[in-house]
N, C-alpha and C positions, 0 to 999 in steps of 0.2 A: 537412273535418270530425275528419275519422278521423285522424288525424296529432294533431288539438288533445288526442282522447281518448286517444286514444298517448301523447302526453307529461301528461298529468294521470296518468294511471294510473301511468306510471314514476317520476314524483313521488311523485305517494300509497305508491307500495310501498317509495321511496326513505326516505319519511316514516317508514314503519313499521317498516321494516328499523332504522333510527335509531334509533327510540325503544323496538325491542325489544331493540337492543343495549345502550341505556342500561338498560333496565327488568334486563336480566340483571346492566348490570357492578353497579347497586345492593344486585340479591340476593347476586351476592356479596362486595361485603360488606359484607355482612352478620353481624356474628357471634353465633359461636352458643356459645349458654352455658349454663354448668358450675351448678348449682346445688351450693354446700355448706354444708348444714346444722351448723350449727359452736357447740357448748357453748363459752360464753365466759366462765359464772359455773360456782359450783354445788361441793357436797362431793366428788365425782367428777367421774373422766371427760376434765375441762377438758386436761388435758398430751398426753393419745393422743387428744383429738381437735384442739388445736393441729398437731402434729406430723402429723396426716392434710394440716392446712390445708396446713401447710409443703409437704409433697411433689405437692401438687398445683396448689399456687401456683409452684414449681421448674420441674415441667411444660409447665404452659399458660405458661411463659417461654421456657422452652426450641422448644416447639411456632413458638410465634407469631416469635421471633426466625429461624426457618428458613420461616418465608413461612406458618403455619400452615395449614387446613386446605384444602385447595383455593383457595388464597387468600384464603380467610377467618376471621380471627382466632377466638382463644377468649375471651371474658370470664365474668367466675367471680362467679357473685352468691352471696353472702355471706348466709346470717340465722343469727341466737340461735336456741339450739334447748333448749329445759328437757330434756333425757332420761329423767329420771326418772318426768316422770307422760307421760298417755296424750294431757290435753290439749296439753300444748307441744308433743309431738311432733308432734300431727299439725297443731298453727296453726305453723306451721315447714313442713312440709312442703306446706300449702294458697298457703302466702306465693309460696313458691321455683312450685310447677307455674300458680297465677295468673298470677306474672310472664312466663310462656312461656321458662321455661329446658329447652334442647333434650335433660339427663338430672343425674341427682341420683345427686352421686360424696359415699356417710354413711361416715365410719368404723364406726361404728357404733350404736345406741342401745340404749338396757338393756330394753323390750316392745316387743315386733317388729310383732305388730297390727298399732295405729296408721299406723307409719312405712306398712306393707307393702299397706295396705285403703288410706291416703289417695294413696297413691303409683301403686295400680294402678288409680282413678276417673279415670286421664287417661291410664294407660299407658304416662304417661312413662315413662324408661329409668330405674334402678334397682341401682346397686352399694354395692354397705355390704361391711363387714368386721367384721358379730353374733356370726360365731365360737358361733352357738345353734342345740342343735338344734330350737331353738321356730318357728325360721327356717325350716330347713326340714320340719319337720311339717308349717308351715302352706302352703309351697307346695303338698308332695303331697296338700291338702284340695282344692285347686282349680286345678291348671295354669294352665288357660287366662284365670284372672282376672291368676293372680298371672306370666304368660308374659315379662312385662318385666321382674323384679327377681329378682335374680342376688349371690348373697354370693361373694364373692371369694376367701374362706378357707374351712375345713372345721368341722365339727362341733368342739364342746370337750371332744364325749368322749373325742377322741385324746388330749388331754392327760392320761387318766390311764395307758389305755391307753399310748399311745409311751410316758411315765415310768418303767413297766416295764418294756416291750422296753429302755429303754436301763439302766435298770439292770444287767437282763440283758447285754446286752452290754458293759459294761464291768466288769462284775465276770468275763466269762469273755475279756478283754484281756488279764487280768492285772496292768491298772493301780490299781485297787482294792481291796483284800480287805478284803468288808463281817465286823464284831467278830460284827452274830448275822440272820438272817434278816429281822428283824421291821423291818415300814414301821408309823408312826404318822401318822396323819392330824390334821393340825392344821384344820375347815375354817370354814370362814364360809358364811352360811346365804342370800344370795342363790337363785336358783333355776339359775345359772350355774358360782356355785364346789358348788353339793350336784347334779349333773350332774358333774362334773368327780369328787370323792373319791363317787362309784360307781361308777365308771367306772375308777379305780383300784382298788375292792372286788373290781367283777366280774376285775380284770383278778392282783390275789393269790391270788385264789381257783382260778381258771383254770391257775396259774403249778405246780401238781403240786406241792405242794410247797416249792416252792426261793424264794416271800415269803412271809410270814405278818401278817396283822392284828396290828399292835401295841400298836396303841391309835386311837381316837378320841377327841377337844377338841372344840366348838361354841365358836367366837369369834364377838359378834358388830358390826358395823362399827356404830361406829368405837370400839378399840379403845384404852381407857387405859388399861389395865395388861396386859402382860405376863407377869409373874409370877406368875398361878396357871400358863398355858401351862406356862412353866419346870418350876415345878411336880411334873406330869404329864408331861414330856416325860424329868425325871428319872427320876421315879417305874419309867417306860417300860425306858428303858435301851435305845432301839431302836435298830435298828445306819442306821438311814435313816428324816427326818424330811421328813413333804410340810408346806410349810406355805401351802393352799390360800385364798390371799385376794392381790387384784388390786389394793390398793388402795397406792401407791410411799410416799409416806409413813410408811404404818404398817409394811408390812416392815423399812424402812430402820429402824425404831427395836426393831423388833425382832431387828435383828443387832446393837443397839451392847446389846439387855438377853443379850442369848445369850452376847453374850464375854465378858460380865461376870463367870458362868461353864456353860462351858459344856459340854453333854453332850457328854464324850468317844467320839474317835471316829466317832462320826455325821455321814453324810451329810448334807449338810442342801438343801434345793431348796425355793425361793421359787416360786409358779407365777406367772408373768407380769410382775407387780407394775413388778422393776426393769431392765426395758425402757425405765422411761419413767423423760425426764433426773434428775427431781427425787430418784429414790433411791442414785445415788451421788453426789449434789451433798447430800444431807440422812445420808450412812452412812458417806459417807467413806473411809479404812482400817478403818473394822469391815467393810466387804463386800466386802473382798477370802477367796477359799476359796467364796464361797457359788456354788450353782449353783440357775441358774433356766430356764424353757424358753420357749415362743414356736409353735403350729402355722403363725406366719407371720414371713416378718424379712427383714431386710437382711443381703442374705448378703456376705462380704470377697473373691466370686472378683474377674476383671479389670473386670464389670461393674458390681460393688457397691461396689466399691474407687472406682474413678471415682467412684459414684454418692453414698459420703460424700464423697469430698476437695470434691465441687461440693456440696453440697448444705452440709455447716461450713462452707465462704464464702461461703457466702449465708447460711444463720443462725447466726453466733457460738454458740458454747457448747454444753453438753452436748447431748448429739446422743442420740432414742428413738430406739431398736432394730429397732421394727417396724411404727408407722400411719407413720410417714416413708416407708420405703419401697412400703409397702402404696400411700399414698397416689398417691405418683410413679407409679406403676404403673400404676392405674385412668386417669385423665387418657391417660396413653398411648396405652394401649390403647386407650378411647372414642376418640382419635382418631384412631387406625389403623383404625377404623371408620367414620368419619365419612368416610373417602376414597373409599369403594367405595359410601357411602350416602346418601341426605339425609335429616342429622340432624333434619329436620321430619316424616322418618316415622317412627312411632316401634315400629310390628314389623317395618317391614324391619330398625332398626336390632337392635329384639331381635333377629331371625331371624341378623340379622351375628353380634350376643355367642356366639349359638347353634350359632357353626361356628365362633369365636377361635381360633389358636391365637398364644397371646403371649408371651414369654419375658419375664420383666423381672426388674427388680432387688432381686425377693422370691422368685425362679423363676421357672415356665409355670404359664400361666393357660389352663384349657380348662370348658367347662361344658356337653358335651353329653353328660348324663349326668340321673339322676329325680327329680335336687335342684339343681339351673341353680346347682352349686358348685366350689367348687377340690377340687383329688385332693391327702392329702398322702402325703409318701416320708420316712420308705417303710413307716409306718402302713398304706399301700391300693396302692402300685403300688413293684416293686421300681427302675423308675429314674427316675434319681439328677433326669432332665430332662422328666419329666410330669408331675412338683407342685409342690408345694410344700415346702420340706423344714420335720419337723418341730426347730428348730431346739433345740442344749440351751447355753447361755452357761458360764462360767464366771468372776466378776470375778478378774482375778488384775493384781496389780500397778497397780489402779485405773483396770482397762477390762475391757470385754466380750469374752471372747474366745470367739469359736465351738470347739465342745469334739468335738460329735458333730450332723447325721451323716456318716461318709465319704461321697463329695470334698468336703464343704464345713468341717470342719473345721480349726481354724488354728491348734490346739495342745494338746497334750495336757492331760488331764484333770492338777491337781496337788490332793496332798490334804491339807486347807486346815490349818492350825497345828493345832488344835485336835485333827488327826484322827490326827497324828503321833508 
C-alpha cells in the first residue's frame, strides 16, 4: 500500500511538473503587446506619426528576428487617433488599454492631459515625444499618478534658447558674419509655437545686446498666402529670420515664396517642420540653404548611419529625420527593460525605465529626474553622450545635413545663395 501511494504521488508530481512546464511554455510564448496610437488622417501630424510607426515597426522586426524578449515576440497594436480633440485622444488610449497592451509608445498628441490621464487610469507605461512643457508641468502636479509616463525628449522651450545659442556659436566660429543683430520671429498661434517664440525672445533679451528682437509677425494655420509675411520681413530687414511653424507643406510654400524675392543676407531658420518627408518633396531645389532644427533627431554617426541605411531599405523614399529614429529607439528601450522585468508588472517596468541608460540612434536616454523626460545637449549638459543633441540641419544639395552641434556635425554651414 505504501509503495502504491508512493507511485501515485510520483505520478501526480510528474503530471504537475509537466503541466507547469507546459503552462510556462505557453506563457513564454505569449506576445508582448506594444500599443502605437497613430493618426492616419487629418490636416496635421500624419507624416510624423507614420515616421514614428515606421521606426517602431523596424525595431520590433529586428527584435523578433533575434528571438524576441526572453523568447516572447513583440506585437504592435495600432489604432487610429484624432490628435486634435480630447475625445479622439481618450478613445484611442482607452482602446489600447482595454486590449491589454503592455505599454503605449506615442509620437505625440497635441493636448497632453487626456492621453496622460487615460494611461494613468491603468498605470500602463506610456512613452511619448510630445515635446511640450505642458506635459512636464502636468507630471509635476502628481508624480505618483503619472509615475509610468515618460517624455522621451525635452520641452519645446529649448528650441528657442538653443537656437540663440547656435547663432552665437556660428558667429563666433567665423563661418557666418550677420548683416545685423536683429532676429525677426514669425509665430504661429498654437501653444507649442507660442512657447517657442517666448523662449526665443527671452534668450534674445538675456544676450546682453548681442541679439535684438527685430519684429514679431503672427500667422494662423492654415497659411494661405505668405505675401504679407514677406512684406513684414522686407521692412524689418533682419539678419536672422525665424519661422516658428511646424507644418512641412506650409514651410515648403514659404521657401518658394521667399525665393522669388528674398531678404538678402538673412539667415533663415525654419522650426522643425522640414524634418517631415514632404518638405523636401514639395520644396525641391528651393529648400537649399535653409536651416532648421530639432531637439531630437536621427544622428549620422556610425550607429545612426547604419540605422538610416536599414530604414531606407525597409521604407524607400524621402526619410523623416526625427520620429523615425525616436520611434525606433523607444521600442528598443522598452525591449531592453522587458528583458529584466515582467511586462505585465507596470510599476516594475516604470521603475526600470526610471533607472535605464540607453544609447540609441537619436542620442542617450535617461529619465531619473523630476520630470521623467530627456536631457538636451548642449542646452542642459556639456556631455554629448549624456543626452539628445539639439540638432541643427541645413539643406545642402537637396539633402538634410547636420551642421551643429559638435561632435555630431556632418558638414560646415554654407551661406545660402541669397546671403552671398
